[in-house]
N, C-alpha and C positions, 0 to 999 in steps of 0.2 A: 504494499500500499504506499502510495506516495505521501508526502509532507507538503503542507503549503507554507512556503517562505515569502514573507512580505517585505518589500523595500521601500522605505519612504525618506524623501528629503523632509525635514521638519525643522522648524524654529524651536527656540527655547520656550516659547509661549504655546508651542503645540500646533501651529499652524502648518497645514500640509497643501495649500493651494498649488496652483501651477508655480513650481518654484523658480521663477524667474529671477527672484531675489539671490540665487545661488551665485549668478554671474558676477557679484561683488566681491566674490572670494576665489582666490586662485585654486584650481583644481589640481589635487595632489594626485600623482600617479598611483600612490598606495590606495587611495580612494577607489580609483578603477580597477585595480588589482581585487579589492575586496568585493566590489559590486561583479566583476568578472566571476570570481569564486562562488558567489551566490547563484549567479545565472548559470554557470558551468555544472553545478550540482543539480540543476532542473532539466526536465525534458518537455516541459509545456508552460503556457503562461494562461494565467486567469485574469481577465481584465473587466472593468466596468466599462458601459458604453461610452462615457465622455473621455476616459483615458485611451481606450480603443481608437475613437475618432481622432484623438491628437496623436497618437503613435502610429497609426497606418501611414497618413502621408509623411510623417517625418522619418520613419525607419524603411519603408518599403522600397526606395530606391538606393539606399546605403549599401556599401560593400564592406567587406572586412578591411580594405585599404582606408575606407572612410572612418571605420570604427569597428573595433574587435568584436564588439557585441552584435553586430548587425547579422551575421549567420544564424545566431540563436534566435534573435528577435524575428527573423524573415523565415526561417526554415521550420521552427517548431510549431507544433499544433497550438492554436489559440482558441480559448473558449471565452465567449463574451457574455456576461450577465447583463441583461437589459429587458425592461418592459415595452420599450418603444422602438428599438431598432429593427428594420426588416431585412437588412442584408448585412453581411460581413465579408467583404470582397478583398480584404488583404490576404495574400497566400496562407492556407492551411488554418483559415478561421471557421468557426463554428458558433452559431448562437445557441446559448443555453436557454433563453427566455429569462422570466423575472426570477429573482433570487429566491431560492428554495434551499434551506440547510440539507434536505435529503439528497438534492441533485448535487450538491458540492461533496457530500459524503461518498456519493456514488462516483464521482468523477475521482476522487482521492484514491478509492478502492480499485478503480480499473486502470489507473495511472501507475505504472511500475516505477517511476522515478518521482522526483519532487516537482512541484509546481510553483512558479514563480508568479508573484504579483507585485507590480509597482504601480504608485499612485493609488488611483481607484478608491478614493477615500470612503464614499458610501458603502462599497463592497467590503472594504476592509473593516469597518465598523461592524458590520453584519457578521463577519468571519469571526472577529474577536469575540463579539456578544455570544455567539453560537458555539464557541470554543473549537473552532476549525482552523485558525491559524496556528501553525506549530513553531515557528520562528518569526520574530519581528526584529528586522534590521533597520534601525533609525540611524540616520546620518543627520546628526543634530548641528545646526549651525548657531553661532553665537550672536544671534538677532531676536530681537521680540518686535513682532509686527503690530500688535495690539488688536489686530482685528484679522478675520479670514476664516476658512473652514479649518476646523481643528481635528485632530485624529480622534481625540475623546471628546464625546459630547458632554454637556454639563449634566445630563441625566444618564442613568444607567447603573448597572451594577458593578461591583468591585471586581477587577481582573488582577490576580498576581502574576508577576513575571519572575524568571530567574535568569540573572545575568549569566552569559555565557562566554561573552568577549566584549572588550572595550579597547579601541584604538583612538588616538588623538593625531591630528593633522596640523601641519605648520599654520593653516589658515585659522586654526582655532575651532575648526568643525571636529566632530567626534563620530565614531561609528559604535553604537551600542547594539550588541545582538542579544536578544532575550529569547528564552524559550518559553512557551506558555502552556 
């Protein structure tokens, strides 16, 4: 059975909106290696509709020369959770329909390897609430935005995590890996 590995760029105050604010920080090659290691342990992607709609045009024309993550992003099976999408036309993409915990459990059971989730805030909040995310990889930036979509809502139940790994980068960003 596969595990779900979540990767988020996040601010100190928990904002995970489209992370254009990361451009203000130098990208450390070690961060790229950490993300590559997460992706490299996965065989499929699970995405919410909005993230899918942002990723498909951004990644579909990239090659390994452009970005070492391009082969994984383009060749791997992609599963899209959405109540409104009618097509998923990026290579190897499949619509799962609306979020249902049992459908995600079934996907985990039939996937031999791990499943990668990036962004997809609404989906990730549901996965966490239902105990379906196995690892949470937060790339925390030393910035508080004060507003924006946050990873954890103000309402909800308590979720405890176990720190599995921490790494600091020269920019002040950190990679915090948690098991849930």
